BASETI-31478 format. One record per residue: residue number from 1; residue in three letters; z, x, y of N, C-alpha, C, O in turn. Coordinates in steps of 0.1 Angstrom, whole numbers. Layout:
BASETI-31478
+-----+-----+-------+-------+-------+-------+-------+-------+-------+-------+-------+-------+-------+-------+
|   k |   r |    nz |    nx |    ny |   caz |   cax |   cay |    cz |    cx |    cy |    oz |    ox |    oy |
+-----+-----+-------+-------+-------+-------+-------+-------+-------+-------+-------+-------+-------+-------+
| NUM | Ala |     Z |     X |     Y |     Z |     X |     Y |     Z |     X |     Y |     Z |     X |     Y |
...
+-----+-----+-------+-------+-------+-------+-------+-------+-------+-------+-------+-------+-------+-------+
***
This chain:
BASETI-31478
+-----+-----+-------+-------+-------+-------+-------+-------+-------+-------+-------+-------+-------+-------+
|   k |   r |    nz |    nx |    ny |   caz |   cax |   cay |    cz |    cx |    cy |    oz |    ox |    oy |
+-----+-----+-------+-------+-------+-------+-------+-------+-------+-------+-------+-------+-------+-------+
|   1 | Met |   883 |   877 |  1281 |   889 |   879 |  1269 |   878 |   884 |  1258 |   881 |   893 |  1250 |
|   2 | Glu |   866 |   879 |  1259 |   856 |   882 |  1249 |   853 |   897 |  1250 |   850 |   904 |  1240 |
|   3 | Gln |   853 |   902 |  1263 |   850 |   916 |  1265 |   861 |   925 |  1258 |   858 |   935 |  1252 |
|   4 | Lys |   873 |   921 |  1259 |   884 |   928 |  1253 |   883 |   928 |  1238 |   885 |   938 |  1231 |
|   5 | Val |   879 |   917 |  1232 |   877 |   916 |  1218 |   866 |   925 |  1214 |   867 |   932 |  1204 |
|   6 | Asp |   855 |   925 |  1221 |   843 |   933 |  1217 |   847 |   948 |  1218 |   843 |   956 |  1209 |
|   7 | Glu |   854 |   952 |  1228 |   858 |   966 |  1230 |   867 |   970 |  1218 |   865 |   981 |  1213 |
|   8 | Asn |   877 |   962 |  1215 |   886 |   966 |  1204 |   879 |   966 |  1190 |   881 |   975 |  1182 |
|   9 | Leu |   870 |   956 |  1188 |   862 |   956 |  1176 |   854 |   969 |  1175 |   852 |   975 |  1164 |
|  10 | Met |   848 |   973 |  1186 |   839 |   985 |  1186 |   848 |   997 |  1182 |   843 |  1006 |  1174 |
|  11 | Glu |   860 |   998 |  1187 |   869 |  1009 |  1184 |   873 |  1009 |  1169 |   874 |  1019 |  1162 |
|  12 | Ile |   876 |   997 |  1164 |   880 |   995 |  1150 |   869 |  1000 |  1141 |   871 |  1007 |  1131 |
|  13 | Lys |   856 |   996 |  1144 |   845 |  1000 |  1136 |   842 |  1015 |  1137 |   839 |  1021 |  1127 |
|  14 | Arg |   844 |  1021 |  1149 |   842 |  1035 |  1151 |   852 |  1043 |  1142 |   848 |  1052 |  1135 |
|  15 | Tyr |   865 |  1039 |  1142 |   875 |  1046 |  1133 |   872 |  1043 |  1119 |   874 |  1052 |  1110 |
|  16 | Gln |   867 |  1031 |  1115 |   864 |  1028 |  1101 |   853 |  1037 |  1096 |   853 |  1041 |  1085 |
|  17 | Gln |   843 |  1040 |  1104 |   832 |  1049 |  1100 |   838 |  1063 |  1098 |   834 |  1069 |  1088 |
|  18 | Lys |   847 |  1067 |  1106 |   853 |  1080 |  1104 |   861 |  1081 |  1091 |   860 |  1090 |  1084 |
|  19 | Ile |   868 |  1070 |  1089 |   877 |  1069 |  1077 |   868 |  1069 |  1064 |   871 |  1076 |  1054 |
|  20 | Asn |   857 |  1062 |  1065 |   848 |  1061 |  1053 |   841 |  1074 |  1050 |   838 |  1077 |  1039 |
|  21 | Arg |   840 |  1083 |  1060 |   834 |  1096 |  1058 |   843 |  1106 |  1052 |   839 |  1116 |  1047 |
|  22 | Leu |   856 |  1103 |  1053 |   866 |  1112 |  1048 |   867 |  1112 |  1033 |   867 |  1101 |  1027 |
|  23 | Pro |   869 |  1124 |  1027 |   872 |  1124 |  1012 |   886 |  1118 |  1010 |   895 |  1120 |  1019 |
|  24 | Asn |   888 |  1112 |   999 |   901 |  1106 |   995 |   912 |  1116 |   995 |   924 |  1113 |   997 |
|  25 | Glu |   909 |  1129 |   993 |   919 |  1139 |   992 |   925 |  1143 |  1006 |   936 |  1148 |  1006 |
|  26 | Glu |   919 |  1139 |  1017 |   924 |  1142 |  1030 |   933 |  1131 |  1035 |   929 |  1124 |  1044 |
|  27 | Lys |   944 |  1131 |  1029 |   954 |  1120 |  1032 |   959 |  1120 |  1046 |   961 |  1110 |  1052 |
|  28 | Val |   963 |  1132 |  1051 |   969 |  1133 |  1064 |   959 |  1129 |  1075 |   962 |  1122 |  1084 |
|  29 | Ser |   946 |  1133 |  1073 |   936 |  1129 |  1083 |   934 |  1114 |  1082 |   932 |  1107 |  1092 |
|  30 | Arg |   934 |  1109 |  1070 |   933 |  1094 |  1068 |   944 |  1087 |  1075 |   942 |  1076 |  1081 |
|  31 | Ile |   956 |  1092 |  1074 |   968 |  1085 |  1080 |   966 |  1086 |  1095 |   968 |  1076 |  1102 |
|  32 | Tyr |   962 |  1097 |  1100 |   960 |  1098 |  1115 |   950 |  1088 |  1120 |   952 |  1081 |  1130 |
|  33 | Leu |   938 |  1087 |  1113 |   928 |  1078 |  1117 |   932 |  1063 |  1116 |   929 |  1055 |  1124 |
|  34 | Leu |   939 |  1060 |  1105 |   944 |  1046 |  1103 |   954 |  1043 |  1114 |   954 |  1031 |  1118 |
|  35 | Ala |   962 |  1052 |  1117 |   972 |  1049 |  1128 |   965 |  1046 |  1141 |   969 |  1038 |  1149 |
|  36 | Lys |   955 |  1054 |  1144 |   947 |  1051 |  1156 |   940 |  1038 |  1156 |   940 |  1030 |  1165 |
|  37 | Gln |   935 |  1034 |  1144 |   928 |  1022 |  1142 |   938 |  1010 |  1143 |   935 |   999 |  1148 |
|  38 | Leu |   950 |  1012 |  1138 |   961 |  1002 |  1138 |   964 |   997 |  1153 |   967 |   985 |  1154 |
|  39 | Val |   963 |  1006 |  1162 |   965 |  1002 |  1176 |   955 |   991 |  1180 |   959 |   981 |  1187 |
|  40 | Phe |   943 |   993 |  1177 |   932 |   983 |  1181 |   933 |   970 |  1173 |   930 |   960 |  1178 |
|  41 | Ile |   937 |   972 |  1160 |   939 |   960 |  1152 |   951 |   951 |  1158 |   950 |   939 |  1159 |
|  42 | Gly |   961 |   958 |  1162 |   973 |   952 |  1168 |   969 |   945 |  1181 |   974 |   934 |  1184 |
|  43 | Arg |   960 |   951 |  1189 |   956 |   945 |  1201 |   948 |   932 |  1199 |   950 |   922 |  1206 |
|  44 | Leu |   940 |   932 |  1189 |   932 |   920 |  1185 |   942 |   909 |  1181 |   940 |   898 |  1184 |
|  45 | Ala |   951 |   913 |  1172 |   961 |   903 |  1168 |   968 |   897 |  1180 |   971 |   885 |  1180 |
|  46 | Ser |   971 |   905 |  1189 |   978 |   900 |  1201 |   969 |   891 |  1210 |   974 |   881 |  1215 |
|  47 | Ile |   957 |   895 |  1212 |   947 |   887 |  1219 |   946 |   873 |  1213 |   946 |   863 |  1220 |
|  48 | Phe |   944 |   873 |  1200 |   942 |   860 |  1193 |   954 |   852 |  1193 |   954 |   840 |  1193 |
|  49 | Gly |   966 |   859 |  1192 |   978 |   851 |  1192 |   981 |   845 |  1206 |   985 |   833 |  1206 |
|  50 | Glu |   977 |   852 |  1216 |   978 |   846 |  1230 |   969 |   835 |  1231 |   972 |   824 |  1237 |
|  51 | Glu |   956 |   836 |  1227 |   947 |   825 |  1228 |   952 |   813 |  1220 |   950 |   802 |  1225 |
|  52 | Tyr |   957 |   815 |  1208 |   962 |   804 |  1200 |   973 |   796 |  1208 |   973 |   784 |  1209 |
|  53 | Lys |   982 |   804 |  1214 |   993 |   797 |  1221 |   989 |   790 |  1234 |   994 |   780 |  1237 |
|  54 | Gln |   979 |   796 |  1240 |   973 |   789 |  1252 |   966 |   776 |  1248 |   968 |   766 |  1255 |
|  55 | Ile |   959 |   776 |  1237 |   952 |   764 |  1233 |   962 |   753 |  1228 |   961 |   741 |  1231 |
|  56 | Tyr |   973 |   758 |  1222 |   984 |   749 |  1217 |   990 |   742 |  1230 |   992 |   730 |  1229 |
|  57 | Ala |   993 |   750 |  1240 |   999 |   744 |  1252 |   990 |   734 |  1259 |   994 |   724 |  1263 |
|  58 | Tyr |   977 |   738 |  1259 |   967 |   729 |  1265 |   966 |   716 |  1257 |   966 |   705 |  1263 |
|  59 | Arg |   966 |   717 |  1244 |   966 |   705 |  1236 |   978 |   696 |  1238 |   976 |   684 |  1239 |
|  60 | Lys |   989 |   702 |  1238 |  1002 |   694 |  1241 |  1001 |   687 |  1254 |  1005 |   675 |  1256 |
|  61 | Arg |   996 |   694 |  1264 |   995 |   688 |  1278 |   986 |   677 |  1278 |   989 |   666 |  1284 |
|  62 | Val |   974 |   678 |  1272 |   964 |   668 |  1272 |   969 |   656 |  1264 |   967 |   644 |  1268 |
|  63 | Tyr |   976 |   658 |  1253 |   981 |   647 |  1245 |   991 |   639 |  1253 |   990 |   627 |  1254 |
|  64 | Asn |  1000 |   646 |  1260 |  1011 |   639 |  1267 |  1005 |   632 |  1280 |  1010 |   621 |  1283 |
|  65 | Glu |   996 |   638 |  1286 |   989 |   631 |  1298 |   982 |   619 |  1293 |   983 |   608 |  1300 |
|  66 | Thr |   975 |   620 |  1282 |   968 |   608 |  1277 |   977 |   597 |  1272 |   975 |   585 |  1274 |
|  67 | Tyr |   988 |   601 |  1266 |   998 |   592 |  1261 |  1004 |   584 |  1272 |  1006 |   572 |  1271 |
|  68 | Leu |  1007 |   591 |  1283 |  1014 |   585 |  1294 |  1005 |   575 |  1302 |  1009 |   566 |  1308 |
|  69 | Thr |   992 |   578 |  1302 |   982 |   570 |  1310 |   976 |   559 |  1301 |   969 |   550 |  1307 |
|  70 | Ala |   977 |   559 |  1288 |   971 |   549 |  1280 |   978 |   536 |  1281 |   990 |   535 |  1282 |
|  71 | Ala |   970 |   525 |  1282 |   976 |   512 |  1283 |   980 |   506 |  1270 |   991 |   501 |  1268 |
|  72 | Lys |   972 |   508 |  1259 |   975 |   503 |  1246 |   973 |   514 |  1236 |   966 |   524 |  1238 |
|  73 | His |   979 |   513 |  1225 |   978 |   522 |  1213 |   979 |   537 |  1218 |   970 |   545 |  1217 |
|  74 | Arg |   990 |   539 |  1224 |   992 |   552 |  1231 |   990 |   564 |  1221 |   983 |   574 |  1225 |
|  75 | Ser |   996 |   564 |  1210 |   996 |   575 |  1201 |   981 |   577 |  1196 |   977 |   589 |  1195 |
|  76 | Ala |   975 |   567 |  1192 |   961 |   568 |  1187 |   952 |   573 |  1198 |   943 |   581 |  1195 |
|  77 | Thr |   953 |   568 |  1210 |   945 |   572 |  1221 |   947 |   587 |  1224 |   938 |   595 |  1226 |
|  78 | Ala |   960 |   591 |  1224 |   963 |   605 |  1226 |   958 |   614 |  1215 |   953 |   625 |  1218 |
|  79 | Glu |   959 |   610 |  1203 |   954 |   618 |  1192 |   939 |   620 |  1193 |   933 |   630 |  1190 |
|  80 | Leu |   932 |   609 |  1196 |   917 |   610 |  1197 |   913 |   619 |  1209 |   903 |   626 |  1208 |
|  81 | Ala |   921 |   620 |  1219 |   918 |   628 |  1230 |   919 |   643 |  1227 |   913 |   652 |  1234 |
|  82 | Val |   927 |   647 |  1217 |   929 |   661 |  1214 |   922 |   665 |  1201 |   925 |   677 |  1196 |
|  83 | Val |   914 |   657 |  1195 |   907 |   661 |  1182 |   899 |   674 |  1183 |   901 |   683 |  1175 |
|  84 | Asp |   891 |   675 |  1194 |   883 |   687 |  1195 |   892 |   700 |  1199 |   889 |   711 |  1194 |
|  85 | Ile |   902 |   697 |  1206 |   912 |   708 |  1210 |   919 |   713 |  1197 |   921 |   725 |  1196 |
|  86 | Arg |   922 |   704 |  1188 |   928 |   708 |  1175 |   919 |   717 |  1167 |   923 |   726 |  1161 |
|  87 | Gln |   906 |   714 |  1168 |   896 |   723 |  1161 |   897 |   737 |  1167 |   897 |   747 |  1159 |
|  88 | Gln |   897 |   738 |  1180 |   897 |   751 |  1187 |   910 |   758 |  1183 |   910 |   770 |  1181 |
|  89 | Glu |   921 |   750 |  1183 |   934 |   756 |  1180 |   934 |   762 |  1165 |   940 |   772 |  1163 |
|  90 | Ala |   928 |   754 |  1156 |   928 |   759 |  1142 |   920 |   772 |  1141 |   924 |   781 |  1134 |
|  91 | Glu |   909 |   773 |  1148 |   900 |   785 |  1148 |   908 |   797 |  1154 |   908 |   808 |  1148 |
|  92 | Ala |   915 |   794 |  1165 |   922 |   805 |  1171 |   934 |   809 |  1162 |   937 |   821 |  1161 |
|  93 | Phe |   940 |   800 |  1155 |   951 |   804 |  1146 |   946 |   812 |  1135 |   952 |   821 |  1130 |
|  94 | Gly |   934 |   808 |  1129 |   928 |   815 |  1119 |   925 |   830 |  1123 |   927 |   839 |  1115 |
|  95 | Asn |   919 |   832 |  1135 |   917 |   845 |  1140 |   930 |   853 |  1141 |   930 |   865 |  1138 |
|  96 | Phe |   940 |   847 |  1146 |   953 |   853 |  1148 |   958 |   858 |  1134 |   963 |   869 |  1133 |
|  97 | Lys |   958 |   849 |  1125 |   963 |   852 |  1111 |   955 |   863 |  1105 |   960 |   872 |  1098 |
|  98 | Arg |   942 |   863 |  1106 |   933 |   873 |  1100 |   937 |   887 |  1106 |   938 |   896 |  1098 |
|  99 | Trp |   938 |   888 |  1119 |   941 |   901 |  1124 |   955 |   905 |  1122 |   958 |   917 |  1121 |
| 100 | Ser |   965 |   896 |  1122 |   978 |   899 |  1118 |   979 |   904 |  1104 |   987 |   914 |  1101 |
| 101 | Asn |   972 |   898 |  1095 |   972 |   903 |  1081 |   965 |   917 |  1080 |   970 |   925 |  1072 |
| 102 | Ala |   955 |   919 |  1088 |   948 |   932 |  1088 |   958 |   943 |  1093 |   958 |   954 |  1088 |
| 103 | Phe |   966 |   939 |  1103 |   976 |   948 |  1109 |   986 |   952 |  1098 |   989 |   964 |  1096 |
| 104 | Thr |   991 |   942 |  1091 |  1001 |   944 |  1080 |   995 |   953 |  1069 |  1001 |   962 |  1064 |
| 105 | Arg |   983 |   949 |  1065 |   976 |   956 |  1054 |   974 |   971 |  1058 |   976 |   980 |  1050 |
| 106 | Thr |   970 |   974 |  1070 |   967 |   987 |  1074 |   980 |   995 |  1075 |   981 |  1007 |  1071 |
| 107 | Arg |   991 |   989 |  1080 |  1004 |   995 |  1081 |  1009 |   999 |  1067 |  1014 |  1009 |  1065 |
| 108 | Glu |  1007 |   990 |  1057 |  1011 |   992 |  1043 |  1003 |  1004 |  1037 |  1008 |  1012 |  1030 |
| 109 | Glu |   990 |  1004 |  1041 |   981 |  1015 |  1036 |   986 |  1029 |  1041 |   987 |  1038 |  1034 |
| 110 | Ile |   990 |  1029 |  1054 |   995 |  1041 |  1060 |  1008 |  1045 |  1053 |  1009 |  1057 |  1050 |
| 111 | Asn |  1017 |  1036 |  1051 |  1029 |  1039 |  1044 |  1027 |  1044 |  1030 |  1034 |  1053 |  1025 |
| 112 | Ala |  1018 |  1038 |  1023 |  1014 |  1043 |  1009 |  1009 |  1057 |  1009 |  1013 |  1065 |  1001 |
| 113 | Leu |  1000 |  1060 |  1019 |   995 |  1073 |  1020 |  1006 |  1083 |  1024 |  1006 |  1095 |  1019 |
| 114 | Lys |  1015 |  1079 |  1032 |  1026 |  1088 |  1036 |  1035 |  1092 |  1024 |  1039 |  1103 |  1022 |
| 115 | Tyr |  1037 |  1081 |  1015 |  1044 |  1084 |  1003 |  1037 |  1093 |   994 |  1043 |  1102 |   988 |
| 116 | Lys |  1024 |  1092 |   993 |  1016 |  1101 |   984 |  1017 |  1115 |   989 |  1017 |  1124 |   981 |
| 117 | Val |  1016 |  1117 |  1002 |  1017 |  1130 |  1008 |  1031 |  1136 |  1005 |  1032 |  1148 |  1002 |
| 118 | Lys |  1041 |  1128 |  1006 |  1055 |  1133 |  1003 |  1056 |  1137 |   989 |  1061 |  1148 |   986 |
| 119 | Ile |  1050 |  1129 |   980 |  1050 |  1133 |   966 |  1042 |  1146 |   963 |  1047 |  1155 |   956 |
| 120 | Asp |  1031 |  1147 |   970 |  1022 |  1159 |   968 |  1030 |  1171 |   973 |  1029 |  1182 |   967 |
| 121 | Ile |  1037 |  1170 |   984 |  1044 |  1181 |   989 |  1056 |  1185 |   980 |  1058 |  1197 |   977 |
| 122 | Gln |  1063 |  1175 |   975 |  1074 |  1177 |   966 |  1070 |  1184 |   953 |  1077 |  1193 |   948 |
| 123 | Asp |  1059 |  1180 |   947 |  1055 |  1186 |   934 |  1045 |  1197 |   936 |  1041 |  1204 |   926 |
| 124 | Gly |  1042 |  1200 |   948 |  1033 |  1212 |   951 |  1019 |  1210 |   947 |  1011 |  1220 |   946 |
| 125 | Ser |  1014 |  1198 |   944 |  1001 |  1196 |   940 |   991 |  1194 |   951 |   979 |  1192 |   948 |
| 126 | Ser |   995 |  1195 |   963 |   986 |  1193 |   974 |   979 |  1205 |   977 |   984 |  1216 |   977 |
| 127 | His |   966 |  1203 |   980 |   957 |  1215 |   984 |   954 |  1214 |   999 |   946 |  1222 |  1004 |
| 128 | Glu |   960 |  1204 |  1006 |   957 |  1203 |  1020 |   966 |  1212 |  1028 |   977 |  1215 |  1024 |
| 129 | Asn |   961 |  1215 |  1040 |   970 |  1222 |  1050 |   977 |  1211 |  1058 |   970 |  1203 |  1064 |
| 130 | Tyr |   990 |  1212 |  1059 |   997 |  1203 |  1066 |  1001 |  1209 |  1079 |  1008 |  1203 |  1088 |
+-----+-----+-------+-------+-------+-------+-------+-------+-------+-------+-------+-------+-------+-------+
***
């Protein structure tokens, strides 16, 4: 999984460098590059979402196994058994939300740029070749 994360991060950074070099007036090119970047952002959100759900399922399993085998204070024993797993789960959830938010933000940026291009075409103020 870590290799997939690194590969996608590398692609996101590569597209971000291209986007940063573009002048703001080149809206169509910016939309194109953002759309390409969005694919890799979506992949990261998916990877981290999957990781979060796997850790969640693991935590629930450990909790239930510990609860069933504990002689006394079942709930407390089970909760103590999953404390570290809860930390991992929280971190995975944070990564998932971070990349999901990045996906949404990038998609909104693309839509805003599309709207600006549409306005430019309608009022004839665009100097770009479409």
